[in-house]
C-alpha atoms as one frame of an Amber mdcrd trajectory, in Angstrom:
protein
  35.861 177.128 -58.613  34.482 175.975 -55.257  35.914 177.212 -51.977  35.728
 174.823 -49.017  35.934 175.607 -45.294  36.144 172.721 -42.825  35.096 172.964
 -39.185  33.946 170.875 -36.240  37.148 169.167 -35.200  38.295 168.893 -31.603
  39.573 166.683 -28.821  37.445 163.729 -27.720  38.014 160.559 -25.742  37.792
 157.174 -27.422  34.192 156.143 -28.032  33.057 159.725 -28.426  31.526 161.507
 -31.398  32.155 164.559 -33.533  30.408 166.060 -36.542  32.563 167.762 -39.119
  31.134 170.349 -41.482  32.391 171.570 -44.842  30.852 174.782 -46.096  31.164
 175.265 -49.846  30.838 178.448 -51.819  29.700 178.501 -55.405  26.370 177.992
 -57.102  27.310 174.617 -58.568  27.805 172.796 -55.254  24.928 170.440 -55.976
  26.563 169.141 -59.150  29.743 167.884 -57.485  30.694 164.708 -55.704  31.995
 165.557 -52.242  34.300 163.727 -49.911  36.412 163.659 -46.798  40.066 162.729
 -46.515  42.415 162.692 -43.538  46.118 162.955 -42.907  47.736 161.573 -39.788
  51.234 162.751 -38.766  53.880 161.312 -41.049  51.367 159.751 -43.411  49.833
 160.501 -46.792  46.316 161.793 -47.270  43.842 158.941 -46.905  40.343 158.629
 -48.350  37.624 158.479 -45.678  34.213 158.923 -47.279  32.465 160.263 -50.361
  28.961 161.120 -51.513  27.774 161.579 -55.076  26.077 164.702 -56.389  22.581
 163.344 -55.707  23.306 162.197 -52.173  21.939 158.763 -53.053  25.284 156.951
 -53.064  27.930 156.959 -50.373  31.316 155.275 -50.091  33.539 154.612 -47.088
  37.018 153.460 -46.290  36.793 150.059 -44.624  38.007 151.131 -41.187  35.236
 153.736 -40.794  32.310 151.747 -42.172  29.522 151.542 -39.620  31.029 154.374
 -37.557  31.115 157.365 -39.919  28.275 158.808 -41.998  28.650 161.337 -44.791
  25.726 163.513 -45.821  25.044 166.730 -47.716  22.575 169.597 -47.427  22.100
 171.364 -50.743  20.175 174.240 -49.201  23.128 175.018 -46.945  25.863 174.103
 -49.448  27.348 171.944 -46.718  28.633 168.396 -46.456  28.897 166.668 -43.095
  30.838 163.807 -41.603  29.243 162.313 -38.504  31.892 160.341 -36.661  30.835
 157.939 -33.910  32.749 155.402 -31.824  35.941 157.318 -32.432  39.267 155.570
 -31.950  42.766 156.926 -31.333  43.626 155.751 -34.858  41.145 158.293 -36.230
  43.384 161.120 -35.034  44.281 163.238 -38.069  43.630 166.477 -39.866  40.425
 166.037 -41.853  39.967 167.686 -45.241  36.970 168.223 -47.469  37.177 167.699
 -51.221  35.035 168.007 -54.329  35.151 166.797 -57.896  32.993 166.062 -60.929
  32.828 162.353 -60.150  33.630 159.936 -57.341  36.478 158.512 -59.444  38.207
 161.854 -59.932  37.537 162.759 -56.303  39.911 159.975 -55.284  42.858 161.830
 -56.862  41.972 165.201 -55.360  44.985 167.142 -54.087  43.961 170.783 -53.670
  43.923 170.671 -49.898  42.583 173.477 -47.753  43.164 174.226 -44.094  41.439
 171.139 -42.725  40.182 170.571 -39.199  42.085 168.706 -36.493  40.517 165.665
 -34.848  42.298 164.226 -31.826  41.027 161.100 -30.082  42.570 160.269 -26.727
  42.608 156.777 -25.269
């Protein structure tokens, strides 16, 4: 079992940047695909980005491509989401996720506390 703790959210104006962090416990962090999801008020959880176990392959939801970058640091057991050119539509609670593969990551539903991102216009 891997425990995940998200941090780094906050309030920014449109066009600003934030970097989210997800600290993972467990010795097998490096073997898992990792990802970020978000949930805006009144909406379902939405896939944002994912990275495979090696860090060589990344995947993004269309609306964040070119603005968001996912990365992982195996030495720190941490996955990051660098968010640039933020828009009010990015406002949501952001959640970290893990799974054996990218495919199974997409049906993840064991949500933690998340971190709130609010983008003002």
